[in-house]
Structures are given as structure tokens and as C-alpha cells.
C-alpha positions as MATLAB code, in Angstrom:
seq = 'XXXXXXXXXXXXXXXXXXXXXXXXXXXXXXXXXXXXXXXXXXXXXXXXXXXXXXXXXXXXXXXXXXXXXXXXXXXXXXXXXXXXXXXXXXXXXXXXXXXXXXXXXXXXXXXXXX';
ca = [
       0.000    0.000    0.000;
       1.430    3.351   -1.080;
       1.477    5.676    1.929;
       2.649    8.631   -0.145;
      -0.674    8.771   -1.994;
      -2.594    9.085    1.261;
      -0.285   10.919    3.686;
       2.346   13.573    3.967;
       4.751   10.808    4.940;
       7.436   13.140    6.265;
       4.955   14.758    8.650;
       3.568   11.364    9.670;
       7.046   10.040   10.517;
       7.762   13.199   12.499;
       4.493   12.793   14.404;
       5.327    9.172   15.143;
       8.757   10.191   16.452;
       7.353   12.993   18.605;
       4.521   10.899   20.044;
       6.728    7.841   20.623;
       4.834    5.345   22.823;
       1.639    7.418   22.631;
       1.417    7.179   18.825;
      -0.705    3.978   18.905;
      -3.125    5.705   21.293;
      -3.387    8.654   18.918;
      -4.219    6.293   16.055;
      -6.852    4.481   18.109;
      -8.491    7.759   19.166;
      -8.533    8.965   15.554;
     -10.193    5.739   14.400;
     -12.725    5.581   17.227;
     -13.665    9.222   16.577;
     -13.704    8.844   12.791;
     -15.663    5.602   12.390;
     -18.999    7.203   13.379;
     -18.334   10.309   11.277;
     -19.023    8.519    7.996;
     -22.593    7.472    8.788;
     -23.161   10.881   10.412;
     -22.046   12.632    7.208;
     -24.399   10.470    5.190;
     -27.277   11.083    7.574;
     -26.720   14.857    7.542;
     -26.712   14.781    3.747;
     -29.825   12.604    3.610;
     -31.789   15.132    5.662;
     -30.154   18.087    3.863;
     -28.726   19.479    7.125;
     -26.034   21.815    5.794;
     -25.009   23.022    9.246;
     -24.338   19.518   10.582;
     -22.697   18.505    7.325;
     -20.344   21.491    7.527;
     -19.502   20.867   11.187;
     -18.892   17.142   10.678;
     -16.734   17.741    7.622;
     -14.788   20.476    9.418;
     -14.092   18.228   12.399;
     -13.111   15.276   10.194;
     -10.870   17.575    8.127;
      -9.042   18.735   11.245;
      -8.530   15.246   12.640;
      -7.310   13.964    9.268;
      -4.980   16.904    8.824;
      -3.524   16.352   12.287;
      -2.465   12.877   11.174;
      -1.225   14.252    7.837;
      -3.884   12.339    5.872;
      -4.047   15.295    3.503;
      -6.112   13.788    0.653;
      -8.776   12.802    3.200;
      -8.647   16.265    4.767;
      -9.024   17.830    1.311;
     -12.144   15.785    0.547;
     -13.629   16.856    3.858;
     -12.789   20.482    3.064;
     -14.707   20.224   -0.201;
     -17.824   19.096    1.658;
     -17.309   21.788    4.287;
     -17.149   24.498    1.616;
     -20.202   23.227   -0.268;
     -22.226   22.928    2.936;
     -21.173   26.423    3.999;
     -22.593   27.705    0.707;
     -25.662   25.438    1.165;
     -24.739   23.804   -2.130;
     -25.330   20.079   -1.831;
     -24.627   19.359   -5.508;
     -21.935   16.709   -5.770;
     -21.900   15.904   -2.060;
     -22.839   12.222   -2.404;
     -19.791   11.387   -4.577;
     -17.607   13.246   -2.065;
     -19.042   11.217    0.820;
     -18.348    8.054   -1.160;
     -14.788    9.239   -1.858;
     -14.278   10.049    1.825;
     -15.480    6.580    2.781;
     -13.071    4.969    0.326;
     -10.130    7.166    1.338;
     -10.804    6.714    5.040;
     -10.797    2.921    4.691;
      -7.331    3.071    3.119;
      -6.046    5.594    5.671;
      -7.372    3.462    8.524;
      -5.723    0.337    7.128;
      -2.373    2.107    6.741;
      -2.533    3.605   10.227;
      -3.392    0.263   11.802;
      -0.462   -1.331    9.966;
       1.847    1.199   11.649;
       0.881    0.138   15.151;
       0.601   -3.635   14.824;
];
């Protein structure tokens, strides 16, 4: 699996070095916080709740960026911007892309701590 397509690998290595023994905990917290975000994004979209969609995407963007999962953060930013403008056109494909990207990111992160 190619980490460079899904992470700023230099930043991720630096984070791992800084966090040392706490890095696995950081990964687990990210995953436990992120797993419910995907269905929540879908639900917010289904009910056309732009405010919740924006907040969820913003939060997911920040968490992803903190772990240097920049492509995932960028997808979340796109939803955040659309929801801010109350433009839900093209949101469903972005949610699908986030789901796909998150699955890869999660798999890579878990491989780093096992």
C-alpha cells in the first residue's frame, strides 16, 4: 500500500517520532472518533442538514490533517465548503470518496501500530 498517496509521509514520521509510545493511542483515538463520522455525514446529507454537514466535515478535516492524511482532509474540506454555501450538488460522490479514502487511511494507520 502506497502511503505517499494518502499521507504527507514526512509529517507522519515526524508525528510518530514525537509521540513515541503514545502514537498507537493517537491512532486508536482517531479511528474511534472517525468511524462514526461517515454514517453521520451520510445522515446529515440525507436530511439536507447543511449546518451539521459542515460541522462534521470540518471536524473530520481537522482530525485527518492532524495525522497528515491530507487527501482525506481535502475531501472533507470540499464538503465543508459546499455545505457552507448550502450547495449540496456533488456531495454524495464526495461522501463516497471520503469513505473509500478513510478505509485506506485506517488500514495504513493500523499497519503502523501492529
